[in-house]
TIFI-42569 format. One record per residue (C-alpha): x, y, z. Coordinates in steps of 0.1 Angstrom, whole numbers, plus 5000, padded with zeros to 4 digits. Each point is the difference from the previous one (the first is absolute). Example, Ala and Ser with C-alpha at 12.3 -4.5 7.8 and 13.67 -1.06 7.14 Angstrom:
2
+------+------+------+
|   px |   py |   pz |
+------+------+------+
| 5123 | 4955 | 5078 |
| 5014 | 5034 | 4993 |
+------+------+------+
END
This chain:
233
+------+------+------+
|   px |   py |   pz |
+------+------+------+
| 4866 | 9880 | 9540 |
| 4981 | 4971 | 5014 |
| 5010 | 4965 | 4989 |
| 4974 | 4972 | 5005 |
| 5007 | 4963 | 4999 |
| 4973 | 4973 | 5004 |
| 5014 | 4971 | 5019 |
| 4967 | 4981 | 5001 |
| 4964 | 5008 | 4994 |
| 4968 | 4979 | 5003 |
| 4983 | 4975 | 5023 |
| 5033 | 4980 | 5004 |
| 5019 | 5030 | 5015 |
| 5006 | 5037 | 4997 |
| 5031 | 5021 | 5004 |
| 5011 | 5032 | 4983 |
| 5032 | 5020 | 5003 |
| 5001 | 5038 | 4997 |
| 5031 | 5022 | 4999 |
| 5001 | 5038 | 4996 |
| 5038 | 5000 | 4997 |
| 5004 | 5006 | 5037 |
| 4977 | 4977 | 5020 |
| 4989 | 4965 | 4991 |
| 4967 | 4986 | 5013 |
| 4983 | 4966 | 4997 |
| 4963 | 5000 | 4995 |
| 4987 | 4967 | 5014 |
| 5020 | 4969 | 5008 |
| 4976 | 4972 | 4988 |
| 5028 | 4978 | 4987 |
| 5029 | 4984 | 5018 |
| 5028 | 5025 | 5008 |
| 5025 | 4978 | 4982 |
| 4980 | 5006 | 4968 |
| 4999 | 5037 | 5007 |
| 5038 | 5000 | 5005 |
| 5005 | 4981 | 4968 |
| 4977 | 5023 | 4980 |
| 5020 | 5030 | 5013 |
| 5033 | 4983 | 4992 |
| 5007 | 4997 | 5037 |
| 5002 | 5038 | 5005 |
| 4976 | 5002 | 5029 |
| 5022 | 5017 | 5026 |
| 4987 | 5034 | 4988 |
| 4963 | 4992 | 5005 |
| 4988 | 5027 | 5024 |
| 4966 | 4985 | 5007 |
| 4971 | 4978 | 4990 |
| 4964 | 5011 | 4997 |
| 4973 | 4973 | 5005 |
| 4964 | 5006 | 4990 |
| 4983 | 4971 | 5018 |
| 5004 | 4966 | 5016 |
| 4994 | 4976 | 4971 |
| 5030 | 4978 | 4995 |
| 5004 | 5010 | 4964 |
| 5009 | 5034 | 5013 |
| 5019 | 4992 | 5032 |
| 5011 | 4964 | 4998 |
| 5037 | 5009 | 5001 |
| 4997 | 5024 | 5030 |
| 5020 | 4979 | 5025 |
| 5030 | 4999 | 4978 |
| 4997 | 5037 | 4991 |
| 5000 | 5008 | 5038 |
| 5030 | 4977 | 5005 |
| 5018 | 5019 | 4973 |
| 4997 | 5032 | 5021 |
| 4974 | 5017 | 4978 |
| 4974 | 5022 | 5017 |
| 4965 | 4993 | 4989 |
| 4969 | 5022 | 5001 |
| 4963 | 4990 | 5002 |
| 4967 | 5008 | 5016 |
| 4993 | 4990 | 5036 |
| 4973 | 4977 | 4988 |
| 5024 | 4983 | 4976 |
| 5026 | 4995 | 5027 |
| 4974 | 4985 | 5023 |
| 4988 | 4976 | 4973 |
| 5035 | 4989 | 4991 |
| 5007 | 4994 | 5037 |
| 5038 | 5006 | 4999 |
| 5017 | 5021 | 5027 |
| 5033 | 5015 | 4989 |
| 5018 | 5033 | 5006 |
| 5002 | 5007 | 4962 |
| 4963 | 4998 | 4995 |
| 4987 | 5036 | 5000 |
| 4963 | 5008 | 5001 |
| 4989 | 5031 | 4981 |
| 4966 | 5018 | 5000 |
| 4978 | 5007 | 4970 |
| 5004 | 5036 | 4987 |
| 5030 | 5006 | 5023 |
| 5032 | 5006 | 4980 |
| 5033 | 4984 | 5009 |
| 5034 | 4999 | 4983 |
| 5025 | 4974 | 4989 |
| 5031 | 5017 | 4987 |
| 4991 | 5023 | 4971 |
| 4964 | 4987 | 4998 |
| 4971 | 5016 | 5018 |
| 4972 | 4974 | 5003 |
| 4963 | 5004 | 5006 |
| 4981 | 4968 | 5008 |
| 4963 | 5000 | 4991 |
| 4972 | 4976 | 5006 |
| 4988 | 4977 | 4972 |
| 4972 | 4974 | 4996 |
| 5009 | 4963 | 5004 |
| 4988 | 4970 | 5020 |
| 5027 | 5003 | 5027 |
| 5006 | 5018 | 5033 |
| 5013 | 5035 | 4991 |
| 5015 | 5002 | 4964 |
| 5019 | 5029 | 4987 |
| 5011 | 5016 | 4968 |
| 5030 | 5024 | 5000 |
| 5007 | 5033 | 4984 |
| 5038 | 5006 | 4998 |
| 5016 | 5033 | 4991 |
| 5038 | 5005 | 4997 |
| 5021 | 5031 | 5004 |
| 4999 | 5006 | 4963 |
| 4962 | 5004 | 5002 |
| 4992 | 4968 | 4982 |
| 4968 | 4982 | 5013 |
| 4995 | 4963 | 4999 |
| 4966 | 4984 | 5008 |
| 5001 | 4964 | 5011 |
| 4966 | 4983 | 5004 |
| 4992 | 4963 | 4998 |
| 4973 | 4976 | 5012 |
| 4972 | 5025 | 5002 |
| 4967 | 5002 | 4981 |
| 4997 | 5038 | 5004 |
| 5022 | 5030 | 5009 |
| 4980 | 5029 | 5015 |
| 5027 | 5026 | 4997 |
| 5012 | 5022 | 4971 |
| 5037 | 5009 | 4995 |
| 5017 | 5029 | 4984 |
| 5033 | 5001 | 4982 |
| 5006 | 4963 | 4998 |
| 5030 | 4990 | 4979 |
| 5000 | 4962 | 5004 |
| 4972 | 4976 | 5007 |
| 5003 | 4964 | 5012 |
| 4964 | 4989 | 5001 |
| 4981 | 4967 | 5001 |
| 4980 | 4990 | 4969 |
| 4990 | 4965 | 5010 |
| 4971 | 4990 | 4977 |
| 4975 | 5012 | 4974 |
| 4963 | 4996 | 5009 |
| 4993 | 4989 | 4964 |
| 5027 | 4973 | 5001 |
| 4989 | 4989 | 5035 |
| 4964 | 4997 | 4990 |
| 5009 | 4980 | 4969 |
| 5022 | 4977 | 5020 |
| 4972 | 4993 | 5024 |
| 4977 | 4992 | 4972 |
| 5026 | 4976 | 4986 |
| 5007 | 4984 | 5034 |
| 5036 | 5012 | 5000 |
| 4995 | 5022 | 5031 |
| 4977 | 4988 | 5028 |
| 4970 | 5023 | 5005 |
| 5007 | 5003 | 5037 |
| 5033 | 5018 | 4991 |
| 4982 | 5029 | 4985 |
| 4987 | 5014 | 5032 |
| 5035 | 5000 | 5016 |
| 5017 | 5015 | 4970 |
| 4976 | 5030 | 4997 |
| 5004 | 5007 | 5037 |
| 5038 | 4996 | 5002 |
| 5018 | 5007 | 4967 |
| 5002 | 5028 | 4975 |
| 4984 | 4993 | 4967 |
| 5010 | 5015 | 4966 |
| 4968 | 5019 | 5000 |
| 5005 | 5016 | 5035 |
| 5037 | 5008 | 4991 |
| 4987 | 5019 | 4970 |
| 4976 | 5020 | 5022 |
| 5027 | 5007 | 5025 |
| 5024 | 5013 | 4973 |
| 4973 | 5022 | 4985 |
| 4994 | 5016 | 5034 |
| 5037 | 5008 | 5006 |
| 5025 | 5026 | 4988 |
| 5022 | 4980 | 4976 |
| 5017 | 5031 | 4983 |
| 5034 | 4992 | 5015 |
| 4998 | 4962 | 4999 |
| 5030 | 4983 | 4983 |
| 4993 | 4964 | 5006 |
| 4970 | 4977 | 5010 |
| 5008 | 4965 | 5012 |
| 4971 | 4976 | 5002 |
| 5004 | 4975 | 5028 |
| 4986 | 4968 | 5013 |
| 4982 | 4988 | 4968 |
| 4979 | 4969 | 5005 |
| 5013 | 4968 | 4983 |
| 4966 | 4992 | 4985 |
| 4978 | 5032 | 5001 |
| 5024 | 5024 | 4983 |
| 5015 | 5008 | 4966 |
| 5034 | 5017 | 5000 |
| 4998 | 5013 | 4965 |
| 4964 | 5013 | 5004 |
| 5008 | 5017 | 5033 |
| 5031 | 5017 | 4987 |
| 4983 | 5012 | 4969 |
| 4969 | 5013 | 5017 |
| 5019 | 5019 | 5027 |
| 5024 | 5014 | 4974 |
| 4971 | 5012 | 4979 |
| 4983 | 5015 | 5030 |
| 5030 | 5019 | 5014 |
| 5025 | 5004 | 4972 |
| 5027 | 4989 | 5024 |
| 5026 | 4973 | 5000 |
| 4985 | 4968 | 5015 |
| 5019 | 4970 | 5014 |
| 4985 | 4967 | 5011 |
| 5017 | 4988 | 5032 |
+------+------+------+
END
């Protein structure tokens, strides 16, 4: 059974811990490693790896200390080049080429964000559970079968964003970047409609905007659409 723990989510930092009872993995390290250790009650010696989606600091800011702790990290070649760190524990992986960390088989896939070579990850364990992790993308071109757990960005609502622009809360210039780099509530709904959710146990909504989102609204609308348990990270 997959256990998911949100250590941090949002523009100030992202880090998530997943455990299938055999292998523990960190998804992102966008907060200081000391904070990751504290959130995990200092039980980090069993971390088998860390997946990094892209080079923005809120997703990889703690990388140096993660490497010093002896944890292997995995990212795209473009992300590694953009980060600019050379280390023997940095492993580059190719989109649509599966690799393994302990009991997890992991398939990286390309997503759409304003960075070098961003990835999402599909993780399957030996029990057949499938976890989709996708953040900082405005669109996912792929469909997935048999998902059991989703960790997916739901950054903003177009309706809330437009109202905030009218009221001067959000600068108009921000809209162009948001719609070309982050997943909106509306696009998340379309993605969910297009995918097989029959086995889904949990949906975790990640990376909500501080000003252009509404936790209660997002949770309610995704629950009503899917009939699944929804958590706000």
